[in-house]
C-alpha positions as CSV (number, residue, x, y, z in Angstrom):
1,M,0.0,0.0,0.0
2,P,1.2,3.6,-0.5
3,P,3.2,5.2,2.4
4,F,1.1,6.3,5.4
5,P,1.8,10.0,5.5
6,A,1.0,10.8,1.9
7,D,-2.4,9.1,1.9
8,L,-3.8,9.3,5.5
9,W,-2.2,12.5,6.8
10,P,-5.1,14.7,5.3
11,F,-7.6,12.6,7.2
12,L,-5.7,12.9,10.4
13,R,-5.8,16.6,10.0
14,L,-9.6,16.3,9.8
15,A,-9.7,14.7,13.3
16,P,-10.7,18.0,14.9
17,F,-14.1,17.6,13.2
18,L,-14.6,14.4,15.2
19,R,-13.4,15.9,18.5
20,P,-16.7,17.3,19.6
21,H,-18.3,13.9,18.9
22,A,-15.7,11.8,20.6
23,G,-18.2,10.0,22.9
24,A,-20.4,9.0,20.0
25,A,-17.4,7.9,18.0
26,L,-16.2,5.7,20.9
27,R,-19.7,4.2,21.3
28,S,-19.9,3.5,17.6
29,A,-16.5,1.8,17.6
30,A,-17.4,-0.3,20.7
31,A,-20.6,-1.4,19.0
32,A,-18.7,-2.4,15.9
33,A,-16.2,-4.3,17.9
34,L,-18.9,-6.2,19.8
35,A,-20.8,-7.0,16.6
36,A,-17.6,-8.4,15.0
37,G,-16.7,-10.4,18.1
38,A,-20.2,-11.9,18.2
39,A,-20.0,-12.9,14.5
40,A,-16.7,-14.7,15.2
41,L,-18.5,-17.0,17.6
42,F,-20.6,-18.6,14.8
43,P,-17.8,-20.8,13.3
44,W,-16.7,-21.8,16.7
45,A,-20.3,-23.0,17.5
46,L,-20.4,-24.8,14.1
47,K,-17.1,-26.6,15.0
48,G,-18.6,-27.6,18.3
49,A,-21.8,-28.9,16.7
50,A,-19.9,-30.9,14.1
51,D,-17.6,-32.4,16.7
52,A,-20.6,-33.2,19.0
53,V,-22.5,-35.0,16.3
54,L,-19.5,-36.9,14.9
55,G,-17.5,-37.6,18.0
56,S,-19.9,-37.8,21.0
57,P,-21.8,-40.9,22.1
58,A,-24.7,-38.7,23.0
59,G,-25.0,-37.8,19.3
60,W,-27.6,-35.1,18.6
61,A,-28.2,-34.5,22.3
62,A,-24.7,-33.0,22.5
63,L,-25.9,-30.1,20.2
64,A,-27.5,-28.3,23.1
65,G,-24.3,-26.4,24.1
66,P,-23.3,-25.3,20.5
67,C,-26.9,-24.3,19.8
68,A,-27.1,-22.2,22.9
69,L,-23.8,-20.5,21.8
70,V,-25.3,-19.8,18.4
71,L,-28.4,-18.2,19.9
72,A,-26.3,-16.1,22.4
73,A,-24.0,-15.0,19.6
74,A,-26.9,-14.1,17.3
75,L,-28.6,-12.1,20.0
76,A,-25.4,-10.3,20.9
77,R,-24.7,-9.5,17.3
78,A,-28.2,-8.3,16.6
79,L,-28.2,-5.9,19.6
80,A,-24.7,-4.6,18.7
81,A,-25.7,-4.1,15.1
82,A,-28.8,-2.1,16.1
83,R,-26.7,0.0,18.4
84,L,-24.1,0.5,15.7
85,R,-26.7,1.7,13.2
86,S,-28.1,4.1,15.7
87,E,-24.8,5.6,16.9
88,S,-23.2,5.7,13.4
89,S,-26.2,7.4,11.9
90,A,-26.3,10.1,14.6
91,L,-22.6,10.5,14.3
92,G,-22.7,10.8,10.5
93,E,-25.4,13.5,10.6
94,A,-23.5,15.5,13.2
95,V,-20.2,15.3,11.5
96,G,-21.7,16.0,8.1
97,A,-23.5,19.1,9.5
98,D,-20.2,20.3,11.0
99,L,-18.4,19.8,7.7
100,R,-21.1,21.7,5.8
101,R,-21.0,24.5,8.4
102,S,-17.2,24.8,8.0
103,A,-17.6,24.9,4.2
104,F,-20.2,27.6,4.4
105,R,-18.0,29.8,6.7
106,A,-15.0,29.2,4.4
107,L,-17.0,30.2,1.3
108,V,-18.4,33.4,2.7
109,T,-15.0,34.5,4.0
110,A,-12.9,33.2,1.1
111,D,-10.2,35.5,-0.2
112,L,-11.3,37.4,-3.3
113,A,-8.5,35.8,-5.4
114,R,-10.1,32.3,-4.8
115,V,-13.5,33.6,-5.7
116,R,-12.2,35.2,-8.9
117,V,-10.3,32.2,-10.1
118,H,-12.9,29.6,-9.1
119,H,-16.5,30.3,-10.2
120,S,-18.7,30.6,-7.2
121,G,-21.0,27.9,-8.4
122,E,-18.0,25.6,-8.9
123,M,-16.8,26.4,-5.4
124,V,-20.1,25.7,-3.8
125,S,-20.6,22.4,-5.7
126,R,-17.1,21.2,-5.0
127,A,-17.2,22.1,-1.3
128,L,-20.6,20.3,-0.7
129,Q,-19.4,17.2,-2.7
130,D,-16.2,17.1,-0.8
131,A,-18.0,17.5,2.5
132,S,-20.3,14.5,1.6
133,A,-17.3,12.4,0.6
134,L,-15.4,13.2,3.8
135,R,-18.4,12.4,5.9
136,Q,-18.6,9.0,4.3
137,V,-14.9,8.3,5.0
138,L,-14.8,9.7,8.5
139,V,-18.0,7.9,9.7
140,E,-18.9,5.0,7.4
141,G,-15.3,4.2,6.4
142,T,-14.1,4.3,10.0
143,R,-17.0,2.2,11.2
144,G,-16.4,-0.4,8.5
145,A,-12.6,-0.4,9.1
146,T,-13.2,-1.0,12.9
147,L,-15.7,-3.8,12.2
148,H,-13.4,-5.5,9.7
149,A,-10.2,-5.0,11.8
150,V,-11.8,-6.6,14.9
151,S,-13.1,-9.4,12.8
152,L,-9.7,-10.0,11.1
153,V,-7.9,-10.1,14.5
154,A,-10.5,-12.4,16.0
155,S,-10.6,-14.8,13.0
156,G,-6.7,-14.8,12.7
157,T,-6.3,-15.6,16.4
158,L,-8.8,-18.5,16.2
159,L,-7.1,-19.8,13.0
160,V,-3.8,-20.1,14.8
161,T,-5.6,-21.6,17.8
162,L,-7.2,-24.3,15.7
163,S,-4.2,-25.2,13.5
164,P,-0.9,-23.3,13.4
165,R,0.2,-25.4,10.4
166,L,-2.9,-24.7,8.3
167,S,-2.6,-21.0,9.2
168,L,0.3,-20.7,6.8
169,V,-2.2,-21.1,3.8
170,P,-4.1,-17.9,4.5
171,L,-0.9,-16.1,5.2
172,A,0.4,-17.1,1.7
173,L,-2.5,-15.1,0.2
174,L,-1.4,-11.8,1.7
175,P,1.3,-10.8,-0.9
176,P,-0.9,-11.3,-4.0
177,L,-3.8,-9.6,-2.3
178,A,-1.6,-6.6,-1.3
179,L,-0.4,-6.3,-4.9
180,V,-3.9,-6.4,-6.3
181,S,-5.2,-3.9,-3.7
182,R,-2.3,-1.5,-4.3
183,R,-3.0,-1.4,-8.0
184,S,-6.8,-1.0,-7.5
185,A,-6.4,1.8,-4.9
186,A,-4.3,3.9,-7.3
187,A,-6.7,3.3,-10.1
188,L,-9.7,4.2,-7.9
189,R,-7.9,7.4,-6.8
190,R,-7.3,8.5,-10.4
191,S,-10.9,7.7,-11.4
192,G,-12.3,9.6,-8.4
193,E,-10.3,12.7,-9.2
194,A,-11.3,12.5,-12.9
195,S,-15.0,12.1,-12.0
196,R,-14.9,15.1,-9.6
197,A,-13.1,17.3,-12.1
198,A,-15.8,16.4,-14.7
199,Q,-18.6,17.2,-12.3
200,D,-16.9,20.5,-11.5
201,G,-16.8,21.2,-15.3
202,Q,-20.5,20.4,-15.6
203,S,-21.3,22.9,-12.7
204,R,-19.2,25.6,-14.5
205,A,-21.0,25.0,-17.8
206,V,-24.4,25.3,-16.2
207,A,-23.5,28.3,-14.1
208,E,-22.1,30.1,-17.1
209,A,-25.1,29.3,-19.2
210,V,-27.4,30.7,-16.5
211,A,-25.3,33.8,-15.9
212,L,-25.1,34.6,-19.7
213,A,-28.7,33.7,-20.6
214,P,-29.2,36.6,-23.1
215,L,-25.9,35.8,-24.9
216,V,-26.8,32.1,-24.9
217,R,-30.3,32.8,-26.5
218,L,-29.2,35.3,-29.0
219,T,-25.9,33.8,-30.3
220,A,-24.3,30.4,-31.0
221,A,-23.1,30.2,-27.4
222,A,-25.8,27.7,-26.5
223,D,-24.3,25.1,-28.9
224,R,-20.8,25.7,-27.5
225,L,-21.9,25.5,-23.9
226,Q,-23.9,22.3,-24.6
227,A,-20.9,20.7,-26.3
228,R,-18.7,21.6,-23.3
229,F,-21.3,20.2,-20.9
230,E,-21.6,17.0,-22.9
231,D,-17.8,16.6,-22.9
232,H,-17.7,16.8,-19.2
233,L,-20.7,14.5,-18.9
234,A,-18.9,11.9,-21.0
235,R,-15.7,12.2,-19.0
236,D,-17.7,11.7,-15.7
237,R,-19.4,8.6,-17.1
238,E,-16.1,7.2,-18.3
239,A,-14.5,7.8,-14.9
240,V,-17.4,6.2,-13.0
241,E,-17.4,3.2,-15.3
242,A,-13.7,2.8,-14.9
243,A,-14.1,2.8,-11.1
244,H,-16.9,0.1,-11.4
245,R,-14.6,-2.0,-13.6
246,E,-11.8,-1.7,-11.2
247,R,-14.0,-2.7,-8.2
248,S,-15.3,-5.7,-10.2
249,R,-11.7,-6.8,-11.0
250,L,-10.7,-6.5,-7.3
251,Q,-13.8,-8.5,-6.2
252,T,-13.1,-11.2,-8.8
253,A,-9.4,-11.4,-7.7
254,H,-10.6,-11.8,-4.1
255,E,-13.1,-14.5,-5.0
256,V,-10.6,-16.5,-7.1
257,L,-7.9,-16.3,-4.5
258,G,-10.4,-17.3,-1.8
259,A,-11.6,-20.3,-3.8
260,L,-8.0,-21.4,-4.3
261,A,-7.3,-21.1,-0.6
262,T,-10.5,-23.1,0.3
263,V,-9.4,-25.9,-2.0
264,A,-5.9,-25.9,-0.5
265,L,-7.3,-25.9,3.0
266,L,-9.7,-28.8,2.3
267,A,-6.9,-30.8,0.8
268,L,-4.3,-30.1,3.5
269,G,-7.0,-30.1,6.2
270,A,-8.1,-33.6,5.3
271,R,-4.5,-34.8,5.9
272,E,-4.5,-33.1,9.3
273,V,-7.8,-34.8,10.2
274,A,-6.5,-38.2,9.0
275,A,-3.3,-37.7,11.2
276,G,-5.5,-36.8,14.2
277,R,-4.1,-33.3,14.6
278,L,-7.4,-31.7,13.8
279,S,-11.0,-32.8,14.2
280,A,-13.6,-32.7,11.4
281,G,-15.4,-29.9,13.2
282,G,-12.2,-28.1,13.6
283,L,-11.5,-28.3,9.8
284,L,-15.0,-27.0,9.1
285,G,-14.5,-24.1,11.6
286,F,-11.1,-23.4,10.1
287,V,-12.5,-23.0,6.6
288,F,-15.2,-20.6,7.9
289,Y,-12.6,-18.6,9.8
290,A,-10.4,-18.4,6.7
291,R,-13.3,-17.1,4.6
292,M,-14.1,-14.6,7.4
293,A,-10.5,-13.4,7.5
294,Q,-10.6,-13.0,3.7
295,A,-13.8,-11.0,3.8
296,S,-12.4,-8.8,6.6
297,L,-9.3,-8.2,4.7
298,A,-11.3,-7.3,1.6
299,G,-13.4,-4.9,3.8
300,L,-10.2,-3.2,5.1
301,Q,-9.0,-2.8,1.5
302,G,-12.3,-1.4,0.5
303,A,-12.0,1.2,3.3
304,W,-8.5,2.0,2.1
305,A,-9.8,2.4,-1.4
306,L,-12.5,4.7,-0.2
307,A,-9.9,6.8,1.6
308,Q,-7.8,6.8,-1.6
309,H,-10.9,7.9,-3.6
310,A,-11.5,10.7,-1.2
311,S,-7.9,11.8,-0.6
312,G,-8.2,14.6,-3.1
313,A,-11.5,15.8,-1.5
314,A,-9.7,15.9,1.9
315,R,-6.8,18.0,0.5
316,R,-9.2,20.4,-1.2
317,F,-11.5,20.7,1.8
318,L,-8.6,21.5,4.1
319,D,-7.3,24.0,1.7
320,L,-10.7,25.7,1.7
321,A,-11.8,25.1,5.3
322,P,-9.0,24.4,7.7
323,A,-9.9,22.2,10.7
324,P,-11.6,24.1,13.5
325,A,-9.4,25.6,16.2
326,P,-10.4,26.1,19.8
327,P,-12.7,29.1,20.1
328,A,-11.0,32.4,20.8
329,P,-12.4,35.0,23.3
330,P,-14.8,37.5,21.7
331,G,-13.5,40.8,20.6
332,P,-14.3,44.0,22.5
333,G,-17.1,45.0,20.1
334,R,-15.7,48.5,19.7
335,P,-13.8,50.1,16.8
336,A,-10.2,49.1,16.6
337,A,-9.1,52.6,15.5
338,G,-6.8,54.6,17.7
339,P,-6.6,58.4,18.2
340,D,-6.8,59.3,14.5
341,G,-8.7,56.4,13.1
342,G,-6.0,56.0,10.5
343,L,-5.7,53.3,7.9
344,H,-2.1,52.6,7.0
345,A,-0.8,50.5,4.1
346,R,2.9,49.7,3.7
347,G,4.6,48.0,0.8
348,L,1.5,46.3,-0.6
349,R,1.9,43.9,-3.5
350,Y,-0.9,41.9,-5.2
351,A,-1.4,40.0,-8.4
352,W,-4.5,38.0,-9.4
353,P,-3.5,34.4,-10.1
354,G,-2.3,34.1,-13.6
355,G,-2.3,37.9,-14.1
356,P,0.2,40.8,-13.8
357,E,0.9,42.6,-10.6
358,V,-1.8,45.3,-10.1
359,V,-0.5,46.6,-6.8
360,A,3.2,47.1,-6.8
361,G,4.8,48.2,-3.5
362,L,2.0,50.6,-2.7
363,S,2.1,52.6,0.5
364,L,-0.8,54.9,1.6
365,D,-1.9,56.7,4.7
366,L,-5.6,57.5,5.2
367,R,-6.6,59.6,8.2
368,A,-9.8,61.0,9.7
369,G,-10.7,64.6,9.2
370,G,-11.1,64.9,5.4
371,P,-12.4,62.8,2.5
372,T,-9.9,61.4,0.0
373,F,-10.7,60.8,-3.7
374,L,-8.7,58.2,-5.6
375,E,-8.9,58.4,-9.4
376,G,-7.8,55.6,-11.6
377,A,-8.6,54.2,-15.1
378,S,-10.7,51.1,-15.5
379,G,-8.5,48.1,-14.7
380,S,-5.9,50.2,-12.8
381,G,-6.6,48.2,-9.6
382,K,-9.0,50.4,-7.6
383,S,-11.3,47.6,-6.5
384,T,-8.3,45.4,-5.7
385,L,-6.8,48.2,-3.5
386,V,-10.2,48.6,-1.7
387,A,-10.3,44.9,-1.1
388,L,-6.8,44.9,0.3
389,L,-7.5,48.0,2.5
390,A,-10.7,46.3,3.8
391,G,-8.9,43.0,4.5
392,L,-11.0,41.1,2.0
393,A,-7.9,40.0,0.1
394,A,-4.5,39.0,1.4
395,P,-1.5,40.9,-0.1
396,S,1.4,38.8,-1.4
397,A,3.6,41.3,0.5
398,G,3.1,44.2,2.9
399,E,0.4,44.9,5.4
400,V,-2.6,47.1,6.1
401,R,-3.2,48.4,9.7
402,L,-6.0,50.3,11.3
403,D,-3.6,52.2,13.6
404,A,-1.8,49.4,15.5
405,R,-4.0,46.5,14.5
406,P,-3.7,44.4,11.2
407,V,-7.0,44.8,9.4
408,R,-7.1,41.1,8.5
409,A,-6.9,40.2,12.2
410,L,-10.2,42.0,13.0
411,E,-13.2,39.7,13.3
412,G,-16.9,39.8,14.2
413,V,-18.3,43.0,15.7
414,E,-14.9,44.6,15.9
415,R,-14.4,44.2,12.2
416,R,-17.9,45.5,11.4
417,R,-17.3,48.6,13.6
418,S,-13.9,49.2,12.1
419,V,-14.2,49.1,8.3
420,G,-17.3,49.6,6.0
421,V,-17.4,49.2,2.2
422,L,-19.8,50.6,-0.3
423,T,-19.4,49.1,-3.8
424,Q,-20.6,50.3,-7.2
425,E,-23.7,48.1,-6.7
426,A,-24.7,47.8,-3.1
427,A,-25.0,44.1,-2.2
428,L,-28.5,43.3,-1.0
429,L,-29.9,39.9,0.1
430,D,-33.2,38.7,-1.1
431,G,-35.5,39.8,1.8
432,T,-36.9,42.9,3.4
433,V,-35.3,46.3,3.7
434,A,-35.2,45.8,7.5
435,E,-33.3,42.5,7.1
436,N,-30.7,44.1,4.8
437,L,-30.3,47.1,7.1
438,R,-29.7,44.9,10.2
439,L,-26.7,43.4,8.4
440,G,-25.0,46.6,9.6
441,D,-26.3,46.4,13.1
442,P,-28.2,43.2,14.0
443,E,-29.5,44.7,17.3
444,A,-30.9,48.0,15.7
445,P,-34.5,48.7,16.7
446,D,-37.1,49.7,14.0
447,A,-36.9,53.3,15.1
448,A,-33.1,53.4,14.2
449,L,-33.8,51.7,10.8
450,R,-36.4,54.4,10.0
451,E,-34.1,57.1,11.1
452,A,-31.4,55.8,8.8
453,L,-33.8,55.6,5.8
454,E,-35.1,59.1,6.5
455,A,-31.5,60.3,6.6
456,V,-30.9,59.0,3.0
457,G,-34.3,60.3,1.8
458,L,-35.7,56.8,1.1
459,W,-38.4,56.3,3.8
460,T,-41.3,57.9,1.8
461,A,-40.3,56.0,-1.3
462,L,-40.8,52.5,0.2
463,G,-44.3,51.2,-0.3
464,R,-44.4,48.9,2.7
465,G,-41.7,50.7,4.8
466,L,-39.3,48.3,6.5
467,E,-41.2,45.3,5.2
468,T,-40.6,46.3,1.6
469,R,-39.0,43.3,-0.2
470,V,-35.9,44.2,-2.2
471,G,-35.9,41.1,-4.5
472,E,-33.0,39.0,-5.5
473,G,-29.9,41.2,-5.5
474,G,-32.1,44.2,-4.9
475,S,-33.9,43.8,-8.2
476,A,-37.1,45.3,-6.9
477,L,-35.3,48.7,-6.3
478,S,-33.7,51.1,-8.7
479,R,-29.9,51.5,-8.7
480,G,-30.1,54.8,-6.8
481,E,-32.4,53.2,-4.2
482,R,-30.1,50.3,-3.8
483,Q,-27.1,52.6,-3.2
484,R,-29.1,54.6,-0.6
485,V,-30.0,51.4,1.2
486,G,-26.3,50.7,1.2
487,V,-25.5,54.1,2.7
488,A,-28.3,53.6,5.3
489,R,-26.7,50.3,6.2
490,L,-23.4,52.0,6.6
491,L,-25.0,54.6,9.0
492,L,-26.2,51.7,11.2
493,Q,-22.9,49.9,10.9
494,D,-21.1,53.1,12.1
495,P,-17.6,52.1,11.0
496,A,-14.4,54.1,11.8
497,V,-13.3,53.8,8.1
498,V,-15.5,53.9,5.0
499,L,-14.2,52.7,1.6
500,A,-16.5,53.6,-1.3
501,D,-15.5,51.9,-4.5
502,E,-16.9,53.8,-7.4
503,P,-20.2,54.3,-5.5
504,V,-21.8,56.5,-8.2
505,A,-20.4,55.0,-11.4
506,S,-23.8,53.5,-12.5
507,L,-26.0,56.4,-11.3
508,D,-27.4,59.4,-13.0
509,A,-26.2,62.9,-12.0
510,E,-29.0,63.6,-9.5
511,A,-28.7,60.2,-7.8
512,A,-24.9,60.5,-7.7
513,D,-25.0,63.9,-6.1
514,R,-27.4,62.6,-3.5
515,V,-25.2,59.5,-2.6
516,L,-22.0,61.6,-2.4
517,G,-23.7,64.2,-0.3
518,L,-24.7,61.5,2.1
519,L,-21.2,60.2,2.3
520,Y,-19.8,63.7,2.9
521,A,-22.4,64.5,5.5
522,H,-22.2,61.4,7.6
523,F,-18.6,60.2,7.1
524,G,-16.6,63.2,6.0
525,A,-15.1,63.7,9.5
526,R,-14.0,60.1,9.6
527,T,-11.6,58.2,7.4
528,L,-13.4,58.2,4.0
529,L,-12.0,57.1,0.7
530,V,-14.0,57.4,-2.5
531,T,-12.7,56.0,-5.8
532,G,-13.7,56.8,-9.4
533,H,-12.4,56.4,-12.9
534,A,-12.8,60.0,-13.9
535,A,-11.9,63.4,-12.4
536,P,-13.4,63.9,-8.9
537,P,-16.8,65.5,-8.6
538,E,-17.3,68.7,-6.6
539,G,-16.9,68.0,-3.0
540,P,-14.9,68.8,0.2
541,W,-11.9,66.6,-0.8
542,A,-8.9,66.9,1.5
543,R,-6.8,65.0,-1.0
544,V,-7.1,63.9,-4.6
545,L,-4.9,61.0,-5.6
546,R,-4.3,58.9,-8.7
547,L,-3.7,55.2,-8.9
548,E,-1.3,54.3,-11.8
549,A,1.2,51.5,-12.3
550,G,0.2,49.8,-9.1
551,R,1.0,52.9,-6.9
552,V,-0.7,56.0,-5.6
553,W,0.4,59.5,-6.7
554,P,-0.7,63.0,-6.0
555,Q,-3.0,64.1,-8.8
556,E,-1.2,67.3,-9.5
557,E,2.2,65.6,-10.0
558,A,3.4,63.8,-13.1
559,Y,3.6,60.1,-12.8
560,V,7.4,60.0,-13.5
561,A,8.1,62.5,-10.8
562,G,5.4,61.5,-8.3
563,T,6.0,60.6,-4.7
564,N,4.4,57.4,-3.5
565,L,2.2,58.2,-0.5
């Protein structure tokens, strides 16, 4: 089999997901061990029955003891199996829920580089598929491995007890079984990765078709996307069929080797019986134990193949959602800003995967007391810089601090009270206006929500007030209304720093003046940065800067002679 660290280390790193359920895991393992131990009593009872009938003067009357043993073993196995099903089912649901929760948290907090490289639909599909595969390995695979391991140890011990000489026959099967299993495990791992990649491709094709519906309907894009989807579908089917063929070959190899071992045991066992070294019942029991050992070994190899099949899922899942750490104490719930509420970037560098560097050694100081306007052409990196300043993306070099605290270290309420972002299209969840406003302050009363809406001039425009539904992505509101809801949410969030990334780019002049006026009025005395792709509109700007070549320059200075701020 492949070396231990390379194949099982990812699953050991997943152990923290089982830690909260250690009691249930131990109960499940104990039930599996009891069920396997009880099953091992059946061949021994069969041996006793055969010896009683063939060798006891009492004949059939001597069957009472073996029959009682059979009944006791059957009852014990039934009770243990019922307990095992109950414990493993509850454990599986709990661990599966924890894995999905971890995937959700990781997806909603993923670095923007990951979201940009991997389509969101692909990320969601892959994360949920990986969580299901890992649940199967962590719960069902572990349960099966425990069951088969106990059965193998029990049957192996009883084989040696019955006849040390004949025990050499099953041992001779181990090398060929190991070779067959090693080859099958590698093939199953490759087919599993190929199937998962094909399923990801199908998800991407569907998501792209839905996102580009007008293009798909009005051009030849439908045929192209359909062909791409069919290609991934064929690859997935081919990988699944290859996995089925490999499992069939493995099962056939086990059956053939098992049949050869049975023939050898009967031939050699007959000589042992004739020599008086083994009873007829002992030979019968030995054959049953040998088959039990073979089945247990096959079960362990199946569990190993399952782990091989899911090893890629384990690595991807850990890359997306690291194992949970012990809970940290909650933050103070107050802004992390110091005396000046300053946001300080030093030596920032950033490049989207596969693209050129868009932020190249940038340094910038933003302080409270006067709004700053940052001008930059489309594609110059304004949105990237805002993401870095807000801690939504991790720079490849450099750091952003809110006074003394690294921005990316802020979490929870502390993060919400420290930095607020207003994008070109205010992000709204499908729900009511009240639900979207409370994203800024979950504890805000209705009176505070109405006050914020009145401040942005939106209260009278809402037909049902706070219960007005905004639609998916805010589709029930106009662009200007969506931006004003975003500003109202910022008012409730009450952050020390506000980063507005082209907040009026898609608005008409009247709506743009209204939104900018709200930003000036409510956040002008704090640390406020507004970006745009053209010359700054009229306003009380303390500084006007320009983003070019990955750095920030004063607007009035030429690029070649500029001083990086």
